[in-house]
Every structure is written in C-alpha cells, then in structure tokens.
N, C-alpha and C positions, 0 to 999 in steps of 0.2 A: 319597382320601376313602373311608371305609367306608360300607356300606349293609347293609340286611337281606338277607343272602345266601339265607336260607330262602325268603322271599317271591319274590325275583328268580328263583331256580332253579326254583321251583314254576311260575311263570308261563312261563318259557322252555320247560320240559318239556311243559307243556300245549300251547304253541304248536307244538312239534315233533310232538306227537300229532295236532294239528289238520292239520298238513302231511301226515302219513301218510294222513289221511282224504281229502285232496285228491289225493294221488299215486296212490292205488289206482284210482279211476275214470279218471284220466288215462292211466295205463299200460294199463288194460284196453281203453280206446278206441284207444290208439295201436297196440297189437299186433293190433287187428282182432277182439277178442273180442266187441265190441258197438259199435253206432253211437250217436252222441250222441242223447240224449233218447229212446232206445227203452225198452221196459218193463224190461229187465234193468238198464239204467243207472239208471232212476228208482228201482227197488226197492233197488238197492245204495246210492244216494245217500240215500234216505229212511231206510234202516237205519242208515247211518253218522251221519246227522243226529240220529236218536233217541238213539244212543249218546253223541253229543257233549253233548246236553242233560243226560243223566243224569250224565255225567262232570263237567259244569260245576256241577251241583247238589252233587255230592260235594265239589268244590273249595270251594264257598261254605260248606258245612257244616264242612269242615276249617278254613277261615279264621275263621269266626265262632263256632264252638263247641269242637270237640275240641282245636284247637291255636291258640286265639286269642292266647295269651300270646306265641307266636312272632312274631306280627304287631304286637302292641301294646306289650308290656312292653319289648322290646329297642329299639323305636323311641323310646319315651318316655325311656328311660334314656340313650340316646345324645344326644337333644336337650337334656336337662337338663345332661349333662356338657359339651356344646358351649357352652351358654349360660353355664355356670359358668366355663368356660375364657375366655370373652370378657368375663367380669365383668358379665354382664347378668342381670336378674331374669327369672324364668320368667313372662313376661307372657302367653304363649300360653294358660295355664290360665284366665286371666281372660276370654279371648276365646272359649273353648269352652263358653259357656253355652248352655243349651237355649233357643232363641228361638221354636221352634214345637212344638206338640204333635204326636203321631203322626198324628192325623187331619188336622190342618192341613198337615203335611208331605206326606201322601199327596194331599190335594186340590191343593196347589200343584204337585206333581209331575205330576198328571194334566193340569192346565191347561198346564204347560210342554211336556208331551209333544205335546199337540194343536197348540200353536203351532209347535213345532219341525217337526212333520210337514208343516204347511201351508207354512212358510217353506222347508223343504228341497225340496218339490216345485217351488216357484217358482224357487229357486236352481239346481236341477238343470237346469230348462228354460233358464234364462238362460245357464248355463255351456255347455250343448250348442250354443246358437246362437253364442256367442262362439268356441267351439272350432272350429266349422265355418268361421266367417269367417277364422280364423287358420290354417286348414289342419291342425289337430291331430287326431290319430286318437282313436277312442273308447277305445282301450286306454290311451293317455296320459292322457286325461281321467279314466277310471275308476280308474287306479292312482296318479295323481299329483295332478291338480287337485282333484278332489272330496275325497279324504282330507285335503288341506291346508286347504281352505276349510271343510269340514264339521267338522273337529276343531280349528279355530283356537283355541277357548276352552281345550281340553285342552292344546294345545301351549303356549299362553302360561302356563297354570298350571304345567306341568312345568318350563318354563324359569325361571319366577319362583321356584319352590320350590328348584330346583337352585342358583340364584344366592344364595339365603338359606342354603344348606348343608343343606337338608332333603331329602337324597337319597332317603330311604325313600319320602317322599310323591311326589317326582318320578318315581321308578321305578314306584311304584304307579299313578300316572296313565298313564304311557307304556305299560308292559307290561300293566297291568290292563285298559286299554281294548282293547288288541290281543287279549288272551285272551277278553274279552267278545264281541268281534266274531266271532272264529274259532269259539268253542265255544257261543255262545248266539244271536247275531243271525243269522248265516248259516244254521245248522241250523233255527232257528225259521222263517226265510223259506222254506226248502225244504219244511217241514211245512205251513206256511200255504198255499203254492202247491198242495200236494197237496189241502188241504181245499177250496180254491176251484176245483179242476180247472184249475190253471195249472202245467203241468209245469216244474219247476225242479230241476236236478241240481247236483252238486258238481264238474262238469267245467269247469275254468277255462282249459284249454289247456296244452300242454306248456311253452311258453316262460314263461307267467305263473306256472305252478306251480313251475318251476325257480327263477325269480327269488325267489319267496316262500320257497322252501326254503333257498336260499343266504343270504337276509337273516336268517332265523331262526337259522341256524347261526352266523352272525357275531355276532349279539346274544348267543347262548348262550355263546360263547367269551368275550365281553367281561365278562359278569356272573358267570361261574363262580367267580371267586376272592373275590367279595364286596367288592372294592375297585375304584375307578376313578380315572382321572387325565385330564389334558387331552389326552394323546396318544390315548387310547382314544376320546375325543369327536371328535377330528379324523379318526380312522380311520372312525368311523361316518358323519360328514358326507361324506367322500369316497366311501364306499360308496353312500350315498343319491344323491350326484351322478351316479355311474356308472349307477345304476338309472334315474334320471330321463332321463339321456342315451340309454340303451338303448331306453326306451319311446318317446322322441321320434323315433328313427330306425327303430323296429320296423316301422311300417306302410309305410316306404319301401323296406324290404329286399326 
C-alpha cells in the first residue's frame, strides 16, 4: 500500500531532529559536564525548546502554504483512484462540507481544550493510584500507560483510516501527533515552566532517550520507501511490545 512519502519522511526527519535535542542534554549530563536542573542545563534546554518551536512553525508554513500541494493533491488523487478501482462513488466530498464557521470552530476548540485539561488531570491522578497499587513504575506509566489512554481517540482514528485504505490520513494522525508533541508541546512546556519559575529541562534519562531514538529510527526505516505492507506492521507491533516489556522490567533492574 502506498502513502504520501513526502509527508511521512518530513515527519520522521523532524522526529529525528527532536531526538537530537533530547540527546544533547542527556549526553552532557552523562559525561559530567553539568548536573540535572542546574543553570547551564536549563539554559541549554530552553534554547533548544525555542529552536524547536521555530522549526515547528516552519514545518506548519511548509505544509499549509509553500508546499501544500504535496500534502493535499497527491492524497486526493490517490483516494479518488482507489475509489474508482473499487467502483465506488466519491462520497467523501459530500461529507467534507463546512459545518462550522471559523469563529465557531475556535470557540468549540477552546471549550474542548478546557474540558480535556480538566479530565486529563483527573485521569492522570487515577492512573497514578492504579499504577501504585499494581506495582508499576512511574517510567512505565509515563511511557506506556498514559500515552495509550491519553491518545486513545487518535489511535482509533489511525486504525480506522488504515482499515479503510486511507493511509495518508492514518500516517498523518500517527506521525503528525508525535511531531506535534516533540516539537511543540514539550518545548512549550519547558518555556512555560521558565515563565512560572518552575524549572523544566529536556533531560529524559539515558535509557528513555535511547529507547526513543531507536523507536524513531525504526519508524524512519519503515516509511522511507513510501510503501507499507502487513509485515512492516507486524515488525512495528513487536518493536512496541519489546519497548513495553523493557519499561515494565526497567525499575526492577
């Protein structure tokens, strides 16, 4: 099955750059050049976070303005060709009607953001209590449980779109959300912590950073050719299983 190679490779390259931004503070701390949360570490992390936000803005501009055709036209053409091959009408165009105005969409987005923030706080507290009762480590909860629960809607959307043969949308949800977290959410939290005098750096630990680097490398290899098949999916599932298993035993090592 083919998908938009340009979008996939752009996302994986951005993820690799994000890993670079995590590796640098980790290596500097590991070789003793600085201690965690000291002023040099914070200055480095805040500088990297600022550069990540700028890079993410460049990516958004690239996707929505200068090279929008690479993300839209190829996708629409492939979907129309697939629908024609199945003998189906292009009903998706009828579903893509504008249901909300811009102001209405922004208002609903603001309401949803507030509700999600409140629910996320409650959910995180409940998960922490459950994890403690089951003897799970904070690392396992942070890297496995919370990402699964917190992104359940995105996961279901990606799987549903993939089952319908809309691989561009599926990859866009899966890789796009990862890119957004790495280059926008995490850097934004670092800078917000700076604003409220709550020190937050980009040091995630040697083990965690290494696992993240290897995961990104595997995904990059899978999407590099612009095609996918069931074997690649199986390989990704087994890779994820190994990662979950490793974090489950990490705190016992």
